[in-house]
N, C-alpha and C positions, 0 to 999 in steps of 0.2 A: 570825792571824799577829801576831808581836810583834817588837820591835826586837832581841831576842836572836837570833831566827832570822836576821834580816837581818845581824846582826853575824857570824853563822856563815858567811854568803856572803862577807863581807868577808875573813874568815880564809881561806876557799877561794880568793879572788882573790889574796891574798898568796902562798899556797902555789903557785898557778898561775904567778905571776910568777917564783918561784924555779925551779920545774920547767920552765916554758916557756923561760926563759933558758938553763938548763943543758942541756936535752934538745933544744931546737929552734932555738936561736940568737938573735941580736940582734933580728930582726924580731918574732919571737914574744915576746921579752922586752919590746919596746916596746909591743906590743899589750896585753899583760897589765899593764904599767905604767899605760897609759891606763885600762884597766878598773879597776884598783885605785883610782886617783884618782877615777874616775867613781862607784865604789861609796861613796866617802866623802861625796859631795855630799848625798844624802838624809839622812844621819846629821847632817851639819853644819847643815842647815836644818830639822831636826825634821819631815821629811815624814811623812805617815801611814804606818804600818807596812806596810800592804798595798802601797802604791805603792813604798816603799823596797824591800821584798822582791822584788816582781815585776820592777821595773826592774833591780835589782842582779843577780838571777839570770839575767835575759834577756841582759844585756850580757856576763856571764861565759860563758854557754852559746854566745853568738854568737862570742866570741873563740875558744873551744875548737873550734867548728865550722870556723872559718877555719884554725886551726893544723893540725887533723887532717884537713883536706880533706873534711869532711862535705858541703860544698856541691857538690862534684864527685860524690860518691857518691849524694846525694839531691838532685837538681836543684831541686825545689820548695821545699826548706828555705830557700834564700836569700830567696825572696819572702816567706815566712812570717816569717822573722827580721827582714827589713827593715820589714815592717808593724808587728810587735810592738815592736821596739826603737825605731823612730821615734816611734810613738805614746806609748810610755812616757817617752822622752826629752823629747818635746814637753810631756807632762803635768808632768814634773818641772820643766822650765824655766818653764812657766806658774806653777807653785806658787812657785818662787823669785822670779819677777817680782812676784807678788802680795805675797809676804813683804817684798820690798824697796820696795814702794809704787810700782812702775813700771807695773803692770797692775792692773785692777780685778777683784775677786772677784765671784762671782755675786750676792752680796747688795748690790752697789753700787747707787747711785741712777741707773742708766741706764734708758733706755726699754726696751731689750731686753738685759738683762744676760746671760742664758743664751746668746743668739746672739753677743754680743760675746766671751764666753769661748771659744765654739766656733770662731769665726773667728780669734781671736788664736792659739789653740792650733794650729789647722790651718795657719795661715800660718807659725808658728814651726817646726813640724815639717817642712813642705815646704821651708823655707829650709835647715834643718839636713840634710835628705836631699840637697839639692843640694850643700851643702858636703861631705858625706860622699862623694858621687860624684866630686867634684873630688879629694878625698883618695885615693880608690881609683885614679883615673887617675894621679895623681902617684906613688903607690906603685908602680904597675905600670911606669910610664915610667922612674923614677929609682932605685927601690930593689930591686924583685923582680918579674921578669916573670911569676912564677907567680900574682900577684894577678889574679883574673879580671875583665876589663873587656871591653867591646864594646857596640855600639849596643843590641842587644836586652837585654843584661844591665843596662845603665844605665837604659834606659827602664822596664824591668820593676821595677827597684829603686826608681826615683822614683815610679812609680805605686803600688807597695806602700806606700812611705813616706807618700805623700799620703793614702792610705786609712787607714792606721794613725793618722796625726795627726788626721784628721777624726773617727774613732771616739773617740780620746782626748778631743778637744774636746767631742764630744757627751756623753761620760761626765762630764767636768769640769763642763760646763754644767748637767748634771742634778744635780750634787752627789754622784754615786755614787763617784767616784774619790778624793775627798779626805775621806771620812768617817774620823773617828778621828785627825785631824791633832793632833800633839803641839805643845804651846806651849813 
């Protein structure tokens, strides 16, 4: 994978914004606007190409799944996407925090640097999953009642997000997810 392929996903996100707004309305437009902005982050921080591509593609597919009601048609898809998206977002945030000097990389002089990265990434992802669920509730309550919420949905999404963030933390801690980071 390389940055050109990830740039192709960014182009697809822009096209999705235009199509989503024109064909599906303001809520879809807002979702794709967030996705487009989100796909710019790994490019701006020179994230590794594999992380850039998988993260960008995952959030774009997640948005289309919401707009096209794939989560209703394929009930298990919501849990899979929450796990994958939360893990990748947590990994990207951890990468950004390291780049900004706010968090330590695996090679830092800590007693258990791999564990520290794993815990930090898992905690970040869990927090972001919680914020997302608040956003879903807000969207359902104040913007569009078709946004799926409920006790079982929320707990399942949070559990999936936590697992995804933990897996991402383990992968970051092992150094597998950040190979090929661009400077």
